[in-house]
LODREN-498859 format. One record per residue (C-alpha): x, y, z; chain; residue number from 1. Coordinates in steps of 0.05 Angstrom, whole numbers, plus 5000, padded with zeros to 4 digits. Example, Ala and Ser with C-alpha at 12.3 -4.5 7.8 and 13.67 -1.06 7.14 Angstrom:
+------+------+------+-------+-----+
:   px :   py :   pz : kette :  nr :
+------+------+------+-------+-----+
: 5246 : 4910 : 5156 :     A :   1 :
: 5273 : 4979 : 5143 :     A :   2 :
+------+------+------+-------+-----+
END
This chain:
+------+------+------+-------+-----+
:   px :   py :   pz : kette :  nr :
+------+------+------+-------+-----+
: 4999 : 5000 : 5000 :     A :   1 :
: 5024 : 5071 : 4985 :     A :   2 :
: 5001 : 5124 : 5032 :     A :   3 :
: 4983 : 5188 : 4995 :     A :   4 :
: 4974 : 5251 : 5040 :     A :   5 :
: 4914 : 5295 : 5019 :     A :   6 :
: 4962 : 5356 : 5019 :     A :   7 :
: 5000 : 5323 : 4963 :     A :   8 :
: 4938 : 5318 : 4916 :     A :   9 :
: 4922 : 5372 : 4867 :     A :  10 :
: 4859 : 5367 : 4825 :     A :  11 :
: 4877 : 5377 : 4750 :     A :  12 :
: 4812 : 5363 : 4713 :     A :  13 :
: 4741 : 5336 : 4724 :     A :  14 :
: 4699 : 5291 : 4679 :     A :  15 :
: 4630 : 5302 : 4710 :     A :  16 :
: 4593 : 5257 : 4659 :     A :  17 :
: 4639 : 5201 : 4678 :     A :  18 :
: 4651 : 5215 : 4751 :     A :  19 :
: 4724 : 5219 : 4744 :     A :  20 :
: 4776 : 5266 : 4771 :     A :  21 :
: 4848 : 5273 : 4744 :     A :  22 :
: 4897 : 5288 : 4801 :     A :  23 :
: 4971 : 5308 : 4808 :     A :  24 :
: 5007 : 5278 : 4865 :     A :  25 :
: 5070 : 5310 : 4896 :     A :  26 :
: 5126 : 5256 : 4902 :     A :  27 :
: 5154 : 5295 : 4961 :     A :  28 :
: 5092 : 5281 : 4998 :     A :  29 :
: 5095 : 5209 : 4983 :     A :  30 :
: 5167 : 5200 : 5003 :     A :  31 :
: 5152 : 5235 : 5067 :     A :  32 :
: 5101 : 5183 : 5088 :     A :  33 :
: 5126 : 5118 : 5057 :     A :  34 :
: 5190 : 5079 : 5069 :     A :  35 :
: 5237 : 5073 : 5010 :     A :  36 :
: 5227 : 5006 : 4972 :     A :  37 :
: 5244 : 4986 : 4904 :     A :  38 :
: 5187 : 4994 : 4850 :     A :  39 :
: 5187 : 4917 : 4843 :     A :  40 :
: 5174 : 4907 : 4917 :     A :  41 :
: 5117 : 4956 : 4913 :     A :  42 :
: 5085 : 4924 : 4852 :     A :  43 :
: 5093 : 4856 : 4880 :     A :  44 :
: 5059 : 4875 : 4945 :     A :  45 :
: 5003 : 4909 : 4908 :     A :  46 :
: 4992 : 4845 : 4864 :     A :  47 :
: 4993 : 4803 : 4926 :     A :  48 :
: 4942 : 4847 : 4961 :     A :  49 :
: 4899 : 4847 : 4900 :     A :  50 :
: 4901 : 4772 : 4892 :     A :  51 :
: 4881 : 4764 : 4968 :     A :  52 :
: 4825 : 4815 : 4960 :     A :  53 :
: 4862 : 4857 : 5011 :     A :  54 :
: 4836 : 4924 : 4987 :     A :  55 :
: 4778 : 4971 : 4996 :     A :  56 :
: 4731 : 4999 : 4941 :     A :  57 :
: 4690 : 5063 : 4950 :     A :  58 :
: 4625 : 5083 : 4916 :     A :  59 :
: 4635 : 5156 : 4926 :     A :  60 :
: 4692 : 5208 : 4933 :     A :  61 :
: 4662 : 5226 : 5001 :     A :  62 :
: 4673 : 5156 : 5026 :     A :  63 :
: 4745 : 5154 : 4998 :     A :  64 :
: 4760 : 5220 : 5030 :     A :  65 :
: 4732 : 5197 : 5099 :     A :  66 :
: 4776 : 5135 : 5096 :     A :  67 :
: 4836 : 5176 : 5078 :     A :  68 :
: 4826 : 5220 : 5139 :     A :  69 :
: 4819 : 5161 : 5186 :     A :  70 :
+------+------+------+-------+-----+
END
């Protein structure tokens, strides 16, 4: 899992009809919260989490933001 601080996100563009938002993420913010690992390790961990259904899905941005704040 990669932790993304809300302060590192910047909204770039919205697609209201498709309910999508394009964001830019500051790498400095990500580096500050996450331990250094190789990209291969991060990808392998993400694949394992996905295979084990160890992830959360959200039906709204409000629910996602509430989870990010917790």
